[in-house]
C-alpha positions in Angstrom: -10.6 6.8 -19.4 -8.1 4.1 -20.5 -9.4 0.6 -20.7 -7.3 -2.6 -20.9 -8.8 -6.0 -21.7 -6.3 -8.6 -20.4 -5.8 -12.4 -20.9 -6.8 -12.4 -24.6 -6.3 -15.8 -26.3 -8.5 -15.9 -29.4 -9.3 -13.7 -32.4 -12.9 -13.0 -31.3 -11.8 -11.5 -28.0 -9.1 -9.4 -29.6 -11.3 -8.2 -32.3 -14.0 -7.1 -29.8 -11.3 -5.3 -27.8 -10.1 -3.4 -30.9 -13.6 -2.6 -32.1 -14.9 -1.4 -28.7 -12.2 1.2 -28.6 -10.1 -0.2 -25.7 -6.6 1.3 -25.4 -4.7 -1.7 -24.4 -5.0 -5.5 -24.9 -3.0 -7.9 -22.7 -1.4 -11.3 -23.5 -0.4 -13.5 -20.5 3.0 -15.2 -20.7 2.7 -17.0 -17.4 2.1 -20.8 -17.9 0.1 -21.2 -14.7 -2.7 -18.9 -15.9 -5.7 -20.4 -17.8 -5.3 -17.4 -20.1 -1.6 -18.1 -21.0 -0.5 -17.9 -24.6 2.8 -18.8 -26.2 4.8 -16.1 -27.9 3.9 -17.6 -31.3 0.2 -17.6 -30.5 0.2 -14.0 -29.3 2.1 -13.0 -32.5 -0.4 -14.8 -34.7 -3.4 -13.2 -32.9 -1.9 -9.8 -33.2 -1.3 -10.3 -36.9 -4.8 -11.6 -37.5 -6.4 -8.6 -35.8 -4.2 -5.6 -36.7 -4.4 -2.1 -35.5 -6.2 -0.9 -32.4 -5.1 -1.2 -28.9 -1.5 -1.2 -27.6 -0.1 -4.7 -27.0 0.8 -5.4 -23.4 2.7 -8.5 -22.3 2.0 -9.8 -18.7 4.9 -11.6 -17.0 5.5 -12.9 -13.5 9.1 -12.6 -12.4 10.4 -13.3 -16.0 13.9 -14.1 -16.9 15.5 -11.9 -19.5 15.4 -14.9 -21.9 11.6 -15.1 -21.8 11.2 -11.3 -22.4 13.6 -11.5 -25.3 11.7 -14.5 -26.8 8.4 -12.8 -26.6 9.7 -9.4 -28.0 11.3 -11.2 -30.9 7.9 -12.8 -31.8 5.7 -9.7 -31.0 7.0 -6.1 -30.6 5.1 -5.3 -27.4 4.2 -1.7 -26.6 4.4 -2.3 -22.9 5.7 -4.9 -20.4 3.6 -5.6 -17.4 5.3 -7.1 -14.4 2.9 -8.9 -12.1 5.2 -10.8 -9.7 7.6 -9.9 -6.9 9.8 -7.7 -9.0 11.7 -5.1 -7.0 12.0 -1.5 -8.2 15.6 -2.3 -9.3 14.4 -5.2 -11.4 11.7 -3.0 -13.0 14.3 -0.4 -13.9 16.5 -3.1 -15.3 13.8 -4.5 -17.6 12.8 -1.0 -18.8 16.4 -0.2 -19.6 17.4 -3.5 -21.2 14.3 -3.9 -23.4 13.5 -0.3 -24.2 9.8 -0.6 -23.4 7.6 1.1 -20.9 6.9 -0.9 -17.8 3.7 -1.3 -15.9 4.0 -2.7 -12.4 1.2 -4.5 -10.8 0.8 -4.1 -7.0 -1.6 -6.1 -4.9 -3.7 -3.9 -2.6 -5.6 -5.0 0.5 -5.2 -2.0 2.8 -4.1 1.6 2.7 -0.5 0.8 3.7 0.0 -1.3 0.6 -0.1 1.9 -1.4 3.1 3.1 0.4 5.2 1.0 -2.1 4.1 3.4 -4.9 6.8 5.9 -4.0 9.6 3.3 -4.2 8.5 2.0 -7.6 7.5 5.3 -9.3 11.1 6.2 -10.5 11.4 2.7 -12.1 8.1 2.3 -14.0 5.8 4.2 -16.3 2.4 2.8 -15.2 0.9 1.2 -12.2 -1.8 -1.5 -12.1 -3.5 -1.6 -8.7 -5.0 -5.0 -8.3 -6.6 -6.9 -5.4 -4.0 -8.7 -3.4 -4.0 -12.4 -4.0 -5.1 -14.4 -1.0 -2.4 -16.5 0.8 -1.5 -19.6 -1.2 -3.3 -18.4 -4.4 -1.7 -20.0 -7.5 -2.1 -16.7 -9.5 -0.9 -13.2 -8.5 -3.9 -11.7 -10.2 -7.0 -12.5 -12.2 -8.8 -13.8 -9.2 -12.0 -11.9 -9.7 -11.8 -10.2 -6.4 -12.0 -6.4 -5.8 -10.3 -4.4 -3.0 -11.8 -1.4 -1.2 -12.0 1.1 -4.0 -12.1 4.0 -1.7 -8.5 3.4 -0.7 -7.3 5.3 -3.7 -9.9 8.1 -3.7 -8.2 11.4 -3.3 -4.7 9.9 -3.1 -2.0 11.0 -5.4 -0.7 8.1 -7.5 2.7 9.1 -8.9 2.2 7.5 -12.3 -0.7 6.9 -14.7 -2.6 3.8 -13.4 -5.3 1.3 -14.0 -7.7 -0.2 -11.5 -8.1 -4.0 -11.5 -9.7 -6.8 -9.5 -13.3 -8.0 -9.7 -14.5 -5.5 -12.3 -17.4 -6.3 -14.5 -19.6 -4.4 -17.0 -22.1 -4.0 -14.1 -19.8 -2.5 -11.5 -17.1 -0.7 -13.5 -18.9 2.7 -13.3 -19.2 2.4 -9.6 -15.6 1.4 -9.2 -14.4 4.4 -11.2 -16.6 6.8 -9.2 -15.4 5.3 -5.9 -11.7 5.0 -6.6 -11.0 8.0 -8.9 -9.2 5.6 -11.3 -8.2 7.2 -14.7 -8.2 3.7 -16.2 -9.4 0.2 -15.7 -8.3 -3.4 -16.5 -10.4 -6.5 -16.7 -9.9 -10.1 -17.4 -12.3 -12.6 -15.8 -15.1 -10.1 -15.6 -15.6 -10.3 -19.4 -15.4 -14.0 -19.7 -18.1 -16.6 -20.7 -16.0 -19.3 -19.0 -12.7 -19.3 -17.2 -10.2 -18.2 -19.8 -12.8 -17.7 -22.6 -13.5 -14.1 -23.5 -17.1 -13.0 -24.3 -17.1 -10.3 -27.1 -20.5 -8.9 -26.0 -19.2 -8.5 -22.4 -16.0 -6.9 -23.7 -18.1 -4.3 -25.7 -20.4 -3.7 -22.6 -17.4 -3.2 -20.3 -15.7 -0.7 -22.5 -18.9 1.2 -23.1 -19.7 1.3 -19.4 -16.2 2.5 -18.5 -16.1 5.2 -21.2 -19.5 6.5 -20.1 -18.5 6.7 -16.4 
């Protein structure tokens, strides 16, 4: 079971992510998010809490200049694309920057999973998140789940993480219902919007690993 704690912006949250045994930590480079950090801030956090989880940068339809700026400050282990990036753009980012790419796809109904086949040759991971409601300012991190049974028994052509509305209290149920080999959480381990709670991070990882 792979666990990713996303939207980290302080040392306490990153330290809890490392100490709990999560495989990935996520830094958001999207200014509209309440969890956004600058490249310099992410680099400082990573240096202050060394070791532990792989560093993942979350971007929404990024220009090459932003990707280059972030990678110059912090050598990310993976690039997460959470916007409207096409398969061709995903492949371009992977080739240009030499990092694995995780593509987030919004899911609301079974037909939304059909896009997996188009993206699979261009990416290394999928993140299946609840589709944002029309007009939502953020493409993810909206604390809403999708129907977990949509992925049950379905072949997902790359390693993947389940996201959307997960909490320490429901993550075991979500894993059982979806068949997910990994999970991603942001708002579900926060004490306030954008503020991570170390105790909730520890509880989430423990619950996921025990599922």
